[in-house]
Backbone of each chain as ProteinMPNN parsed JSONL, in Angstrom:
{"seq_chain_A": "NAGVTQTPKFQVLKTGQSMTLQCAQDMNHEYMSWYRQDPGMGLRLIHYSVGAGITDQGEVPNGYNVSRSTTEDFPLRLLSAAPSQTSVYFCASSYKVHTDTQYFGPGTRLTVL", "coords_chain_A": {"N_chain_A": [[32.916, 14.144, -20.812], [33.178, 15.134, -17.465], [31.778, 14.138, -15.396], [30.789, 13.805, -12.037], [32.255, 16.127, -10.004], [34.247, 16.909, -7.148], [35.45, 19.215, -4.792], [37.333, 20.359, -1.939], [39.663, 17.499, -2.049], [40.669, 16.696, 0.393], [40.369, 18.036, 3.69], [41.156, 19.9, 6.571], [39.783, 21.197, 9.439], [39.34, 23.57, 12.109], [37.443, 23.426, 15.134], [34.473, 25.265, 14.946], [35.124, 26.733, 12.707], [34.141, 27.707, 9.381], [33.193, 26.361, 6.185], [32.984, 25.575, 2.66], [32.007, 22.848, 0.781], [32.557, 21.895, -2.48], [30.583, 20.909, -5.293], [30.067, 19.714, -8.514], [28.401, 18.958, -11.603], [28.383, 17.778, -14.971], [26.429, 16.694, -16.526], [23.907, 17.539, -16.939], [22.023, 16.895, -15.029], [19.05, 16.717, -13.067], [18.535, 15.982, -10.39], [20.329, 16.229, -7.388], [22.489, 15.402, -4.656], [23.728, 15.219, -1.262], [25.776, 13.185, 0.767], [26.96, 11.746, 3.825], [29.585, 9.648, 4.96], [30.374, 7.48, 7.405], [32.681, 5.544, 9.41], [31.948, 2.072, 9.379], [29.307, 2.488, 8.909], [26.477, 2.962, 6.767], [25.883, 5.104, 3.911], [24.551, 8.331, 4.628], [21.884, 10.498, 4.008], [22.166, 13.954, 3.563], [21.311, 16.515, 2.447], [19.204, 17.298, -0.359], [18.417, 18.028, -3.827], [15.992, 18.752, -6.25], [16.121, 20.203, -8.477], [17.215, 23.302, -10.017], [17.107, 25.93, -7.693], [15.573, 24.564, -5.855], [15.663, 22.926, -2.84], [15.976, 20.461, -0.218], [15.683, 18.827, 3.009], [17.535, 15.984, 4.157], [18.184, 12.999, 5.937], [20.049, 13.719, 7.93], [20.396, 16.71, 8.403], [21.253, 18.753, 10.141], [23.424, 21.414, 10.936], [24.385, 21.83, 8.442], [24.157, 23.601, 5.351], [22.627, 24.115, 2.137], [22.525, 25.174, -1.308], [21.095, 25.772, -4.538], [21.74, 27.237, -7.142], [22.273, 26.963, -9.805], [21.872, 24.455, -12.387], [24.141, 22.895, -12.521], [25.749, 23.119, -10.183], [26.123, 22.348, -6.69], [26.696, 23.274, -3.816], [27.85, 22.475, -0.476], [27.544, 23.741, 2.692], [29.279, 24.134, 5.703], [28.477, 25.565, 8.63], [29.481, 26.109, 11.211], [31.931, 24.327, 12.11], [32.036, 21.117, 13.695], [33.534, 18.523, 15.729], [31.996, 16.209, 15.394], [31.3, 16.278, 12.776], [33.328, 15.276, 11.334], [34.101, 13.278, 8.679], [33.568, 11.423, 5.609], [32.527, 12.965, 2.721], [30.148, 12.693, 0.19], [29.022, 13.685, -2.969], [26.29, 13.373, -5.198], [24.628, 12.765, -8.333], [21.694, 12.483, -10.4], [19.604, 11.707, -13.238], [16.74, 12.603, -13.245], [15.237, 11.864, -10.955], [15.699, 10.378, -7.666], [15.777, 7.655, -7.985], [16.708, 7.154, -10.461], [19.782, 6.186, -12.08], [22.324, 6.861, -9.851], [25.138, 8.934, -9.845], [28.194, 9.133, -8.331], [30.467, 11.465, -6.832], [34.08, 11.674, -6.2], [34.489, 12.11, -3.51], [35.047, 13.952, -0.412], [37.317, 14.125, 2.148], [36.895, 15.06, 5.351], [38.24, 16.472, 8.243], [37.634, 17.49, 11.498], [39.037, 19.273, 14.003]], "CA_chain_A": [[32.206, 14.405, -19.552], [33.94, 14.935, -16.234], [30.913, 13.454, -14.436], [30.59, 14.566, -10.807], [33.535, 16.515, -9.422], [34.163, 17.468, -5.808], [36.664, 19.829, -4.253], [38.651, 19.726, -2.087], [39.709, 16.067, -1.743], [40.931, 16.596, 1.824], [40.29, 19.315, 4.391], [41.216, 19.878, 8.025], [39.226, 22.429, 10.016], [39.253, 23.669, 13.566], [36.072, 23.595, 15.615], [33.94, 26.611, 14.819], [35.385, 27.302, 11.386], [33.144, 27.404, 8.351], [33.757, 26.089, 4.872], [32.061, 25.087, 1.641], [32.421, 21.756, -0.083], [32.029, 22.151, -3.81], [30.15, 19.775, -6.108], [29.585, 20.121, -9.833], [28.195, 17.874, -12.575], [28.237, 18.293, -16.337], [25.55, 15.756, -17.225], [22.588, 18.177, -16.996], [21.129, 16.154, -14.148], [18.165, 17.529, -12.232], [18.609, 15.579, -8.976], [21.658, 16.183, -6.776], [22.368, 15.104, -3.232], [24.932, 15.113, -0.443], [25.778, 12.138, 1.767], [28.154, 11.544, 4.618], [29.906, 8.24, 5.176], [31.154, 7.281, 8.62], [33.171, 4.154, 9.506], [31.013, 1.053, 9.841], [27.919, 2.884, 8.659], [26.144, 3.255, 5.381], [25.724, 6.515, 3.554], [23.365, 9.005, 5.171], [21.522, 11.639, 3.175], [22.202, 15.222, 4.295], [20.381, 17.396, 1.73], [19.054, 16.965, -1.768], [17.797, 19.049, -4.667], [15.347, 18.163, -7.433], [16.308, 21.122, -9.593], [17.722, 24.622, -9.634], [16.225, 26.705, -6.831], [14.78, 23.696, -4.965], [16.44, 22.045, -1.976], [15.218, 19.933, 0.919], [16.502, 18.128, 3.983], [17.563, 14.544, 4.219], [18.116, 12.361, 7.252], [20.947, 14.354, 8.898], [20.692, 18.041, 7.855], [21.671, 19.753, 11.121], [24.796, 21.887, 10.832], [24.721, 21.958, 7.023], [23.264, 24.341, 4.458], [22.883, 23.945, 0.713], [21.805, 26.028, -2.241], [21.182, 25.248, -5.913], [21.45, 28.389, -8.007], [22.374, 26.485, -11.19], [21.706, 23.003, -12.515], [25.425, 22.21, -12.44], [26.476, 23.227, -8.916], [25.347, 22.069, -5.476], [27.66, 23.36, -2.709], [27.442, 22.136, 0.887], [28.203, 24.654, 3.625], [29.333, 23.862, 7.136], [28.416, 26.913, 9.19], [30.366, 26.153, 12.375], [32.324, 22.914, 12.129], [32.142, 20.398, 14.968], [34.214, 17.226, 15.546], [31.03, 15.2, 14.935], [31.172, 16.38, 11.325], [34.427, 14.548, 10.719], [33.469, 12.253, 7.869], [33.804, 11.531, 4.171], [31.312, 13.514, 2.12], [29.954, 12.374, -1.22], [27.98, 14.331, -3.734], [25.798, 12.483, -6.248], [23.605, 13.336, -9.198], [20.981, 11.558, -11.275], [18.92, 12.392, -14.349], [15.549, 13.347, -12.835], [14.817, 11.505, -9.6], [16.719, 9.651, -6.907], [15.829, 6.258, -8.382], [17.534, 7.027, -11.664], [21.149, 5.825, -11.694], [23.04, 7.948, -9.182], [26.571, 8.994, -10.107], [28.832, 9.726, -7.167], [31.779, 12.079, -6.936], [35.157, 10.918, -5.538], [34.449, 12.314, -2.062], [35.906, 14.884, 0.333], [37.576, 13.646, 3.511], [36.938, 16.223, 6.234], [38.582, 16.245, 9.648], [37.413, 18.673, 12.339], [39.807, 19.103, 15.247]], "C_chain_A": [[33.101, 14.151, -18.36], [33.107, 14.168, -15.215], [30.64, 14.364, -13.244], [31.963, 14.864, -10.214], [33.301, 17.152, -8.055], [35.507, 18.085, -5.443], [36.371, 20.385, -2.867], [38.564, 18.224, -1.862], [39.891, 15.841, -0.244], [40.825, 17.983, 2.45], [40.37, 19.065, 5.884], [40.731, 21.223, 8.53], [39.376, 22.396, 11.529], [37.787, 23.861, 13.949], [35.654, 25.052, 15.516], [34.194, 27.262, 13.474], [34.257, 26.919, 10.433], [33.86, 27.091, 7.046], [32.66, 25.578, 3.936], [32.705, 23.968, 0.868], [31.738, 21.955, -1.435], [31.656, 20.852, -4.519], [29.631, 20.313, -7.428], [29.407, 18.885, -10.706], [27.924, 18.489, -13.937], [27.331, 17.404, -17.175], [24.119, 16.295, -17.35], [21.552, 17.418, -16.162], [20.308, 17.099, -13.287], [18.387, 17.251, -10.737], [20.064, 15.559, -8.511], [21.497, 16.006, -5.276], [23.732, 15.064, -2.581], [24.722, 14.022, 0.597], [27.031, 12.279, 2.628], [28.333, 10.05, 4.879], [30.836, 8.142, 6.366], [31.546, 5.82, 8.737], [32.107, 3.21, 10.043], [29.551, 1.39, 9.616], [27.701, 3.079, 7.172], [26.1, 4.752, 5.142], [24.461, 7.081, 4.194], [23.131, 10.295, 4.392], [21.466, 12.914, 4.016], [21.166, 16.195, 3.717], [20.276, 16.908, 0.299], [18.361, 18.103, -2.499], [17.212, 18.374, -5.904], [15.437, 19.08, -8.647], [16.798, 22.458, -9.096], [16.671, 25.368, -8.83], [15.434, 25.901, -5.83], [15.712, 22.802, -4.159], [15.564, 21.563, -0.826], [16.146, 19.102, 1.789], [16.409, 16.624, 3.823], [17.484, 14.08, 5.653], [18.913, 13.123, 8.315], [21.331, 15.769, 8.46], [21.311, 19.046, 8.834], [23.142, 20.099, 10.989], [25.252, 22.115, 9.401], [23.676, 22.808, 6.295], [23.628, 24.032, 3.02], [22.118, 25.011, -0.064], [21.977, 25.436, -3.627], [20.777, 26.387, -6.852], [21.546, 28.016, -9.485], [22.142, 24.98, -11.216], [23.011, 22.277, -12.191], [26.003, 22.118, -11.027], [25.576, 23.014, -7.703], [26.307, 22.093, -4.289], [27.039, 23.027, -1.36], [28.241, 23.012, 1.843], [28.121, 24.136, 5.051], [29.456, 25.223, 7.814], [29.391, 27.103, 10.349], [30.779, 24.715, 12.663], [32.463, 22.366, 13.548], [32.849, 19.068, 14.722], [33.277, 16.122, 15.042], [30.817, 15.235, 13.422], [32.378, 15.81, 10.59], [33.85, 13.347, 9.99], [34.013, 12.341, 6.442], [32.483, 11.937, 3.534], [31.282, 13.205, 0.628], [28.801, 13.183, -1.78], [27.561, 13.354, -4.83], [24.782, 13.22, -7.099], [22.933, 12.228, -9.993], [20.067, 12.356, -12.185], [17.747, 13.247, -13.878], [15.235, 13.122, -11.362], [15.867, 10.61, -8.952], [16.796, 8.176, -7.294], [16.355, 6.062, -9.801], [18.945, 6.686, -11.204], [21.847, 7.031, -11.076], [24.53, 7.822, -9.47], [27.21, 9.763, -8.956], [30.153, 10.389, -7.539], [32.802, 11.281, -6.147], [35.226, 11.135, -4.037], [35.41, 13.378, -1.557], [36.065, 14.336, 1.737], [37.799, 14.851, 4.401], [37.257, 15.79, 7.652], [38.384, 17.55, 10.399], [38.084, 18.426, 13.685], [39.191, 19.878, 16.403]], "O_chain_A": [[33.712, 13.089, -18.246], [33.657, 13.604, -14.269], [30.303, 15.536, -13.407], [32.741, 13.947, -9.953], [32.302, 17.836, -7.831], [36.564, 17.536, -5.754], [35.256, 20.847, -2.629], [37.496, 17.718, -1.516], [39.33, 14.901, 0.32], [41.153, 18.984, 1.814], [39.741, 18.145, 6.407], [41.216, 22.268, 8.097], [39.519, 21.336, 12.138], [36.996, 24.396, 13.172], [36.376, 25.953, 15.941], [33.542, 28.249, 13.135], [33.529, 25.95, 10.649], [34.998, 27.51, 6.835], [31.569, 25.203, 4.367], [33.816, 24.111, 0.357], [30.526, 22.153, -1.523], [32.325, 19.831, -4.364], [28.845, 21.26, -7.454], [30.14, 17.904, -10.584], [27.326, 19.559, -14.053], [27.454, 17.368, -18.4], [23.226, 15.586, -17.814], [20.382, 17.312, -16.53], [20.793, 18.137, -12.837], [18.421, 18.176, -9.925], [20.923, 14.953, -9.152], [20.489, 16.411, -4.697], [24.755, 14.898, -3.245], [23.667, 13.927, 1.224], [28.03, 12.861, 2.205], [27.365, 9.299, 5.002], [31.953, 8.659, 6.339], [30.843, 4.946, 8.231], [31.445, 3.507, 11.037], [28.661, 0.672, 10.071], [28.643, 3.33, 6.42], [26.261, 5.553, 6.063], [23.438, 6.402, 4.29], [24.054, 11.074, 4.153], [20.801, 12.954, 5.052], [20.259, 16.638, 4.422], [21.15, 16.195, -0.194], [17.797, 19.011, -1.889], [17.858, 17.53, -6.526], [14.898, 18.773, -9.711], [16.798, 22.722, -7.894], [15.505, 25.438, -9.217], [14.693, 26.472, -5.03], [16.465, 22.012, -4.727], [14.546, 22.174, -0.502], [17.241, 18.721, 1.374], [15.386, 16.069, 3.421], [16.804, 14.687, 6.481], [18.503, 13.171, 9.475], [22.503, 16.008, 8.169], [21.836, 20.076, 8.411], [24.002, 19.219, 10.936], [26.382, 22.546, 9.169], [22.481, 22.74, 6.584], [24.779, 23.727, 2.71], [21.2, 25.652, 0.448], [22.915, 24.674, -3.863], [19.63, 26.479, -7.29], [20.958, 28.691, -10.329], [22.21, 24.316, -10.182], [22.991, 21.171, -11.65], [26.679, 21.141, -10.703], [24.421, 23.44, -7.688], [26.697, 21.032, -3.8], [25.853, 23.266, -1.132], [29.471, 23.021, 1.805], [27.057, 23.755, 5.539], [30.428, 25.946, 7.596], [30.047, 28.139, 10.452], [30.081, 23.98, 13.36], [32.934, 23.044, 14.461], [32.774, 18.533, 13.616], [33.714, 15.206, 14.345], [30.219, 14.319, 12.856], [32.44, 15.856, 9.362], [33.191, 12.501, 10.594], [34.813, 13.219, 6.119], [31.447, 11.32, 3.784], [32.255, 13.426, -0.093], [27.755, 13.341, -1.151], [28.387, 12.592, -5.333], [24.153, 14.177, -6.648], [23.519, 11.172, -10.231], [19.791, 13.529, -11.937], [17.741, 14.462, -14.076], [14.997, 14.071, -10.616], [16.8, 10.148, -9.608], [17.778, 7.509, -6.969], [16.438, 4.933, -10.285], [19.267, 6.886, -10.033], [21.95, 8.088, -11.699], [25.109, 6.742, -9.353], [26.821, 10.889, -8.648], [30.862, 9.936, -8.438], [32.442, 10.306, -5.488], [35.951, 10.417, -3.349], [36.434, 13.668, -2.176], [35.08, 14.106, 2.438], [38.775, 15.582, 4.232], [36.64, 14.874, 8.197], [38.899, 18.593, 9.995], [37.739, 17.49, 14.407], [39.714, 19.843, 17.517]]}, "seq_chain_B": "GENVEQHPSTLSVQEGDSAVIKCTYSDSASNYFPWYKQELGKGPQLIIDIRSNVGEKKDQRIAVTLNKTAKHFSLHITETQPEDSAVYFCAAIREYNFNKFYFGSGTKLNVKP", "coords_chain_B": {"N_chain_B": [[14.189, 3.311, 14.6], [13.852, 3.403, 10.976], [15.82, 1.025, 9.185], [18.535, -0.67, 7.5], [19.854, -3.814, 7.575], [22.898, -5.391, 6.977], [24.694, -8.22, 5.909], [27.428, -10.519, 5.324], [29.769, -8.521, 7.316], [32.371, -8.666, 6.489], [33.83, -10.589, 3.869], [35.504, -13.266, 2.57], [36.655, -14.862, -0.259], [37.693, -17.464, -2.529], [39.166, -16.964, -5.683], [36.979, -17.434, -8.39], [35.045, -18.704, -6.912], [31.648, -18.345, -5.589], [29.949, -15.45, -4.257], [27.848, -14.23, -1.709], [25.801, -11.698, -0.518], [23.751, -10.391, 1.991], [20.784, -8.49, 2.712], [18.519, -7.003, 4.982], [15.522, -5.236, 5.391], [13.518, -2.746, 7.069], [11.525, -0.884, 6.502], [8.529, -1.149, 5.178], [7.464, 0.193, 3.046], [9.452, 0.618, 1.249], [10.573, 0.333, -2.084], [12.477, 0.215, -4.001], [15.633, -1.078, -4.744], [18.838, -0.692, -4.748], [22.24, -1.773, -5.466], [25.552, -1.012, -4.587], [28.981, -0.661, -5.531], [32.01, 0.04, -4.004], [35.153, 1.118, -4.524], [38.455, 1.425, -3.164], [39.059, 4.651, -2.011], [37.334, 5.827, -3.763], [34.1, 6.992, -5.02], [30.844, 5.475, -4.422], [29.51, 3.116, -6.817], [26.845, 2.332, -8.873], [25.844, -1.009, -9.357], [23.856, -2.875, -9.814], [20.286, -3.01, -9.733], [16.985, -3.422, -8.297], [13.459, -3.512, -8.553], [10.345, -3.452, -6.693], [8.44, -4.962, -7.964], [9.582, -7.076, -9.11], [11.197, -10.249, -8.83], [13.745, -11.231, -9.242], [16.83, -10.329, -10.74], [19.262, -10.291, -13.302], [22.631, -9.675, -14.331], [24.995, -10.483, -16.258], [27.588, -11.747, -14.405], [26.454, -11.037, -12.059], [23.726, -11.017, -9.813], [20.568, -10.163, -8.385], [18.276, -10.884, -5.821], [14.964, -10.631, -4.547], [12.856, -10.712, -1.767], [9.925, -9.694, -0.933], [7.993, -10.235, 0.963], [9.36, -11.314, 3.144], [11.032, -9.246, 3.5], [13.725, -9.046, 2.618], [16.719, -8.925, 0.642], [19.2, -9.969, -1.719], [22.578, -10.029, -2.921], [24.258, -11.67, -5.479], [27.284, -12.875, -6.593], [28.85, -14.512, -9.108], [31.55, -16.723, -10.126], [33.834, -15.264, -9.082], [36.275, -12.625, -9.319], [39.569, -11.198, -8.836], [39.299, -8.425, -9.226], [36.783, -7.921, -8.331], [37.013, -7.38, -5.706], [36.145, -5.211, -3.17], [34.132, -2.778, -1.383], [30.777, -3.423, -0.773], [27.566, -2.032, -0.921], [24.181, -2.144, 0.116], [20.895, -0.792, -0.441], [17.713, 0.472, 0.591], [14.921, 1.977, -0.683], [12.311, 4.368, -0.891], [10.391, 4.84, -3.652], [8.8, 7.077, -4.211], [9.411, 8.965, -2.37], [11.632, 11.449, -1.808], [13.521, 11.604, 0.181], [13.758, 9.256, 1.609], [15.96, 7.268, 2.184], [17.765, 4.361, 2.892], [20.684, 2.94, 3.824], [22.708, 0.002, 3.863], [25.372, -1.117, 6.067], [27.602, -1.985, 4.737], [29.702, -4.396, 3.038], [32.796, -5.826, 3.066], [34.392, -7.25, 0.504], [36.751, -9.661, -0.252], [38.581, -11.079, -2.731], [40.51, -13.744, -3.216], [43.355, -14.453, -5.143]], "CA_chain_B": [[13.872, 3.911, 13.315], [14.01, 2.517, 9.822], [17.2, 0.74, 8.884], [18.86, -1.817, 6.671], [20.931, -4.631, 8.126], [23.647, -6.037, 5.9], [25.592, -9.272, 6.384], [28.331, -10.285, 6.457], [30.513, -7.27, 7.214], [33.519, -9.004, 5.653], [33.662, -11.855, 3.169], [36.708, -13.622, 1.841], [36.404, -16.023, -1.099], [38.734, -17.813, -3.481], [38.828, -16.619, -7.068], [36.17, -18.455, -9.048], [33.908, -19.068, -6.058], [30.533, -17.402, -5.553], [29.808, -14.627, -3.052], [26.468, -13.812, -1.464], [25.646, -10.671, 0.51], [22.315, -10.313, 2.293], [20.277, -7.296, 3.388], [17.156, -7.028, 5.5], [15.058, -3.875, 5.618], [12.357, -2.676, 7.96], [10.493, 0.0, 5.964], [7.744, -1.939, 4.228], [7.131, 1.028, 1.882], [10.583, 0.641, 0.321], [10.237, -0.399, -3.308], [13.603, 0.278, -4.952], [16.738, -1.671, -3.987], [20.082, -0.694, -5.523], [23.495, -2.246, -4.884], [26.683, -0.194, -5.007], [30.346, -1.144, -5.312], [32.896, 1.152, -3.703], [36.568, 0.786, -4.494], [39.2, 2.24, -2.217], [39.321, 6.029, -2.4], [36.395, 6.285, -4.798], [32.702, 7.036, -4.644], [30.08, 4.269, -4.775], [29.072, 2.989, -8.205], [25.717, 1.409, -8.997], [26.156, -2.196, -10.156], [22.606, -3.516, -10.18], [19.176, -2.587, -8.882], [15.766, -4.186, -8.51], [12.26, -2.864, -8.043], [9.576, -4.397, -5.889], [7.543, -5.795, -8.766], [10.421, -8.106, -9.734], [11.782, -11.088, -7.804], [15.152, -11.515, -9.511], [17.402, -9.628, -11.884], [20.634, -10.745, -13.56], [23.456, -8.941, -15.288], [26.235, -11.26, -16.408], [27.955, -12.532, -13.215], [25.811, -10.447, -10.881], [22.276, -11.175, -9.731], [19.942, -9.731, -7.136], [16.975, -11.486, -5.553], [14.169, -9.857, -3.601], [11.708, -11.348, -1.139], [9.223, -8.575, -0.287], [7.256, -10.716, 2.134], [10.324, -11.431, 4.236], [11.775, -7.98, 3.519], [15.159, -9.163, 2.444], [17.228, -9.022, -0.725], [20.568, -10.489, -1.717], [23.45, -9.863, -4.088], [24.989, -12.889, -5.792], [28.337, -12.708, -7.578], [29.413, -15.815, -9.47], [32.881, -16.731, -10.77], [34.475, -14.038, -8.602], [37.601, -12.278, -9.826], [40.224, -10.265, -7.904], [38.799, -7.059, -9.412], [35.518, -7.785, -7.598], [37.34, -6.977, -4.338], [35.655, -3.851, -2.922], [33.055, -2.743, -0.393], [29.468, -3.428, -1.425], [26.484, -1.485, -0.107], [22.806, -2.247, -0.351], [20.035, 0.307, 0.001], [16.266, 0.321, 0.424], [14.479, 3.341, -0.983], [10.931, 4.585, -1.331], [10.472, 5.455, -4.968], [8.062, 8.332, -4.29], [9.857, 9.878, -1.326], [12.988, 11.794, -2.194], [14.472, 11.58, 1.284], [13.688, 8.005, 2.364], [17.071, 6.413, 1.78], [18.364, 3.6, 3.981], [21.809, 2.172, 3.317], [23.37, -0.946, 4.735], [26.666, -0.667, 6.584], [28.663, -2.376, 3.828], [30.395, -5.684, 3.114], [34.105, -5.792, 2.411], [34.639, -8.512, -0.193], [38.128, -9.907, -0.66], [38.688, -12.236, -3.601], [41.911, -14.162, -3.206], [43.739, -15.114, -6.419]], "C_chain_B": [[14.073, 2.921, 12.178], [15.483, 2.228, 9.611], [17.307, -0.449, 7.953], [20.022, -2.538, 7.33], [21.584, -5.418, 7.001], [24.64, -7.022, 6.494], [26.184, -10.051, 5.208], [29.036, -8.931, 6.311], [31.808, -7.473, 6.422], [33.303, -10.394, 5.073], [34.91, -12.116, 2.345], [36.427, -14.894, 1.061], [37.601, -16.259, -2.008], [38.253, -17.428, -4.877], [38.081, -17.781, -7.729], [34.977, -18.919, -8.237], [32.8, -18.031, -6.186], [30.541, -16.639, -4.225], [28.357, -14.186, -2.937], [26.447, -12.82, -0.306], [24.15, -10.442, 0.712], [21.961, -9.03, 3.036], [18.83, -7.513, 3.809], [16.732, -5.603, 5.799], [13.794, -3.876, 6.454], [11.228, -1.802, 7.408], [9.712, -0.731, 4.876], [7.33, -1.142, 2.994], [8.29, 1.142, 0.898], [10.248, -0.189, -0.903], [11.311, -0.315, -4.375], [14.855, -0.116, -4.183], [17.991, -1.718, -4.857], [21.236, -1.314, -4.727], [24.63, -1.419, -5.474], [27.988, -0.903, -4.679], [31.228, 0.07, -5.075], [34.328, 0.649, -3.611], [37.292, 1.798, -3.631], [39.457, 3.642, -2.771], [38.38, 6.583, -3.455], [34.972, 6.363, -4.243], [31.996, 5.748, -5.033], [29.641, 4.299, -6.237], [27.941, 1.964, -8.25], [26.11, 0.211, -9.865], [24.894, -2.936, -10.589], [21.515, -3.003, -9.262], [17.947, -3.428, -9.21], [14.603, -3.413, -7.914], [11.317, -3.912, -7.489], [8.633, -5.268, -6.692], [8.297, -6.936, -9.465], [11.07, -8.921, -8.63], [13.271, -11.338, -7.989], [15.582, -10.733, -10.745], [18.842, -10.055, -12.045], [21.323, -9.822, -14.546], [24.806, -9.61, -15.3], [26.52, -12.041, -15.127], [27.252, -12.064, -11.941], [24.309, -10.665, -10.946], [21.796, -10.64, -8.391], [18.589, -10.419, -7.019], [16.278, -10.688, -4.474], [13.009, -10.691, -3.089], [10.982, -10.267, -0.344], [8.479, -9.006, 0.962], [8.17, -10.766, 3.352], [11.154, -10.171, 4.418], [13.271, -8.227, 3.527], [15.512, -9.343, 0.974], [18.713, -9.345, -0.669], [21.27, -10.193, -3.029], [24.242, -11.148, -4.264], [26.021, -12.557, -6.866], [28.917, -14.083, -7.863], [30.774, -15.633, -10.133], [33.675, -15.477, -10.378], [35.891, -13.894, -9.141], [38.234, -11.292, -8.857], [39.697, -8.83, -8.036], [37.406, -6.85, -8.804], [35.764, -7.339, -6.157], [36.992, -5.505, -4.153], [34.696, -3.922, -1.738], [31.732, -2.612, -1.139], [28.412, -2.933, -0.443], [25.134, -1.789, -0.738], [22.037, -1.025, 0.141], [18.582, -0.05, -0.253], [15.675, 1.721, 0.352], [13.004, 3.347, -1.337], [10.97, 5.375, -2.628], [9.823, 6.831, -4.998], [8.345, 9.267, -3.124], [11.318, 10.193, -1.586], [13.978, 11.671, -1.053], [14.404, 10.315, 2.123], [14.705, 7.014, 1.813], [17.581, 5.669, 2.99], [19.442, 2.708, 3.395], [22.252, 1.148, 4.354], [24.755, -0.447, 5.113], [27.849, -1.17, 5.765], [29.243, -3.747, 4.105], [31.702, -5.553, 2.359], [34.377, -7.174, 1.836], [36.098, -8.587, -0.619], [38.167, -11.183, -1.478], [40.16, -12.598, -3.73], [42.256, -14.886, -4.495], [44.299, -16.513, -6.19]], "O_chain_B": [[14.418, 1.759, 12.393], [16.318, 3.104, 9.837], [16.328, -1.134, 7.657], [21.057, -1.933, 7.609], [20.904, -6.032, 6.178], [25.341, -6.71, 7.456], [25.51, -10.229, 4.193], [28.902, -8.274, 5.279], [32.282, -6.55, 5.759], [32.683, -11.258, 5.694], [35.318, -11.29, 1.528], [36.008, -15.897, 1.639], [38.418, -15.364, -2.227], [37.071, -17.556, -5.198], [38.489, -18.939, -7.642], [34.014, -19.459, -8.782], [32.98, -16.981, -6.804], [31.063, -17.114, -3.217], [27.721, -13.819, -3.924], [27.012, -13.08, 0.757], [23.387, -10.318, -0.246], [22.723, -8.545, 3.873], [18.034, -8.119, 3.092], [17.492, -4.84, 6.394], [13.088, -4.881, 6.537], [10.078, -1.969, 7.813], [10.212, -0.903, 3.764], [6.893, -1.724, 2.002], [8.124, 1.707, -0.183], [9.704, -1.286, -0.784], [11.095, -0.722, -5.517], [15.126, 0.423, -3.11], [18.188, -2.668, -5.615], [21.212, -1.37, -3.497], [24.675, -1.156, -6.676], [28.092, -1.638, -3.697], [31.2, 1.022, -5.855], [34.668, -0.144, -2.733], [36.794, 2.9, -3.397], [40.005, 3.798, -3.862], [38.597, 7.675, -3.981], [34.682, 5.87, -3.153], [32.489, 5.004, -5.881], [29.43, 5.365, -6.816], [28.074, 0.86, -7.724], [26.639, 0.379, -10.964], [24.887, -3.566, -11.647], [21.792, -2.604, -8.131], [17.876, -4.064, -10.261], [14.748, -2.741, -6.893], [11.457, -5.103, -7.767], [8.076, -6.225, -6.155], [7.738, -7.659, -10.29], [11.458, -8.368, -7.601], [13.983, -11.622, -7.026], [14.798, -10.509, -11.667], [19.573, -10.175, -11.062], [20.708, -9.269, -15.458], [25.658, -9.337, -14.455], [25.744, -12.935, -14.789], [27.444, -12.642, -10.871], [23.694, -10.517, -12.002], [22.522, -10.661, -7.397], [17.847, -10.523, -7.996], [16.925, -10.131, -3.587], [12.272, -11.298, -3.866], [11.368, -9.955, 0.782], [8.349, -8.234, 1.911], [7.807, -10.322, 4.441], [11.897, -10.05, 5.391], [13.995, -7.675, 4.355], [14.717, -9.843, 0.178], [19.393, -9.032, 0.308], [20.652, -10.116, -4.091], [24.83, -11.657, -3.31], [25.678, -12.023, -7.921], [29.421, -14.746, -6.956], [31.11, -14.558, -10.629], [34.128, -14.726, -11.242], [36.599, -14.872, -9.383], [37.517, -10.611, -8.123], [39.658, -8.1, -7.046], [36.909, -5.725, -8.769], [34.823, -6.959, -5.46], [37.484, -4.649, -4.889], [34.477, -4.989, -1.164], [31.596, -1.779, -2.035], [28.369, -3.358, 0.712], [24.962, -1.705, -1.954], [22.491, -0.315, 1.038], [18.261, -0.78, -1.191], [15.909, 2.549, 1.233], [12.51, 2.438, -2.004], [11.532, 6.469, -2.676], [10.272, 7.688, -5.76], [7.621, 10.239, -2.906], [12.156, 9.291, -1.584], [15.184, 11.636, -1.301], [14.932, 10.287, 3.234], [14.374, 6.073, 1.092], [17.813, 6.285, 4.03], [19.162, 1.831, 2.578], [22.181, 1.391, 5.558], [25.25, 0.527, 4.546], [28.99, -0.82, 6.063], [29.277, -4.207, 5.246], [31.724, -5.215, 1.175], [34.567, -8.143, 2.571], [36.613, -7.677, -1.27], [37.824, -12.254, -0.977], [40.952, -11.839, -4.288], [41.555, -15.812, -4.904], [44.665, -17.196, -7.146]]}, "name": "protein", "num_of_chains": 2, "seq": "NAGVTQTPKFQVLKTGQSMTLQCAQDMNHEYMSWYRQDPGMGLRLIHYSVGAGITDQGEVPNGYNVSRSTTEDFPLRLLSAAPSQTSVYFCASSYKVHTDTQYFGPGTRLTVLGENVEQHPSTLSVQEGDSAVIKCTYSDSASNYFPWYKQELGKGPQLIIDIRSNVGEKKDQRIAVTLNKTAKHFSLHITETQPEDSAVYFCAAIREYNFNKFYFGSGTKLNVKP"}
């Protein structure tokens, strides 16, 4: 099992550019989620999914889109990057619900200039 | 808004000593309290969790205590080792709400050999 994988590890964007952060898991988990981590702050939930075809917003969804066409993949799209989106992004998955053990990916460090 | 306060932000102990990290939450509906360990350059990893119907839980050198009346919970690490050095995060979560996640801001633990 590779667990939760994220690509890329690092990315630099210019303001206004768009990009997709990739997340995949091979554990057949139903629940997947995206968080951002900013210095001195805890993780904040961006979007989550309870299964293929179902997504919903978390605490800080503005500026981000997600989709869940398969159980394995949960990409996060930045439509028009802003400097405020400079952060480290983590994807996580768990068996059925968010209170099952969550497994986190290694993170993507994004800088928006 | 709802939040979780975590103290201290940094903690330095001698190898073999105990370490205690405390969190206070404001959402009285929170009923699931996980603790995560994050090593440098990696994603968070669940180390222990507790639910609101339990006051204490132990797993080898790690224990968590919960006081629902006072709305605070603590992580206790005994006989600390250099490999315990990491950032630790607490979280308060509503078990039946998929998007009610509140993370603490983290405690950087340094165990000196």
